[in-house]
C-alpha positions as CSV (number, residue, x, y, z in Angstrom):
1,X,42.9,-45.5,12.3
2,X,46.1,-43.1,12.1
3,X,46.5,-43.0,8.5
4,X,42.9,-41.4,9.2
5,X,44.0,-38.9,10.6
6,X,46.7,-37.8,8.8
7,X,45.0,-38.0,5.5
8,X,41.9,-36.2,7.2
9,X,44.2,-33.5,8.8
10,X,46.3,-33.6,5.0
11,X,42.5,-32.9,3.6
12,X,41.7,-30.1,5.7
13,X,45.0,-27.9,5.1
14,X,45.2,-28.7,1.6
15,X,41.9,-30.5,0.1
16,X,39.7,-28.7,-2.2
17,X,38.2,-27.3,0.4
18,X,41.2,-27.3,3.3
19,X,42.8,-23.9,4.6
20,X,45.0,-23.1,2.0
21,X,41.9,-23.0,-0.7
22,X,40.6,-20.8,1.7
23,X,42.9,-18.4,2.1
24,X,43.2,-18.3,-1.7
25,X,39.5,-17.8,-2.5
26,X,39.5,-14.5,0.2
27,X,42.4,-13.0,-1.6
28,X,41.1,-13.7,-4.5
29,X,37.4,-12.2,-2.9
30,X,39.5,-9.2,-1.8
31,X,41.6,-8.3,-5.8
32,X,37.6,-8.7,-7.0
33,X,36.5,-6.3,-4.6
34,X,39.0,-4.1,-5.0
35,X,38.1,-4.6,-8.8
36,X,34.9,-3.7,-8.6
37,X,35.3,-0.6,-6.3
38,X,38.0,0.8,-9.2
39,X,34.8,-0.2,-11.7
40,X,32.0,1.9,-10.0
41,X,33.9,4.8,-9.6
42,X,35.1,4.6,-13.0
43,X,31.3,3.8,-14.0
44,X,30.3,7.1,-11.9
45,X,33.1,9.5,-13.3
46,X,31.6,8.7,-17.3
47,X,28.0,8.6,-16.0
48,X,28.5,12.2,-14.6
49,X,30.6,13.0,-18.2
50,X,27.7,11.8,-19.7
51,X,25.6,14.1,-18.4
52,X,27.5,17.0,-19.2
53,X,26.2,16.1,-22.8
54,X,22.6,16.4,-22.3
55,X,20.5,19.4,-24.3
56,X,19.3,21.0,-20.9
57,X,22.9,20.5,-18.7
58,X,25.2,20.8,-22.1
59,X,28.1,22.7,-21.6
60,X,29.2,23.8,-24.3
61,X,33.1,24.9,-22.8
62,X,33.4,21.7,-22.0
63,X,32.4,20.1,-25.2
64,X,34.9,23.0,-27.1
65,X,37.3,21.9,-25.4
66,X,37.2,18.2,-25.5
67,X,36.4,18.6,-29.4
68,X,39.6,20.9,-29.9
69,X,42.0,18.4,-27.8
70,X,40.5,15.2,-29.7
71,X,40.6,16.5,-33.7
72,X,44.2,19.1,-32.6
73,X,41.8,22.1,-33.6
74,X,43.7,25.0,-33.1
75,X,42.8,29.4,-34.2
76,X,45.5,31.2,-36.1
77,X,45.0,33.7,-32.7
78,X,45.1,30.6,-29.9
79,X,48.4,29.7,-27.7
80,X,48.1,26.3,-26.9
81,X,49.9,25.2,-23.5
82,X,50.8,22.0,-23.2
83,X,51.5,20.7,-19.7
84,X,52.8,16.7,-18.3
85,X,50.5,14.8,-16.5
86,X,51.1,15.3,-12.5
């Protein structure tokens, strides 16, 4: 009967449904929840920026700024100031 108890105890600790497995799953759950939170924030930011591109709310200044940045366009009479990201 003692062998059974030892095996049961070892299984409860180290088995695929044991305590260590549960701790690993909880850690993975926290990581997944963190990833989900980050992705939700990113999605909300992308939706906000996308909303600025609709005709009724189109920000011409934002469109001009973004297109110049992407295309590297500068007018001859403009001054460009490049700042390091903080």
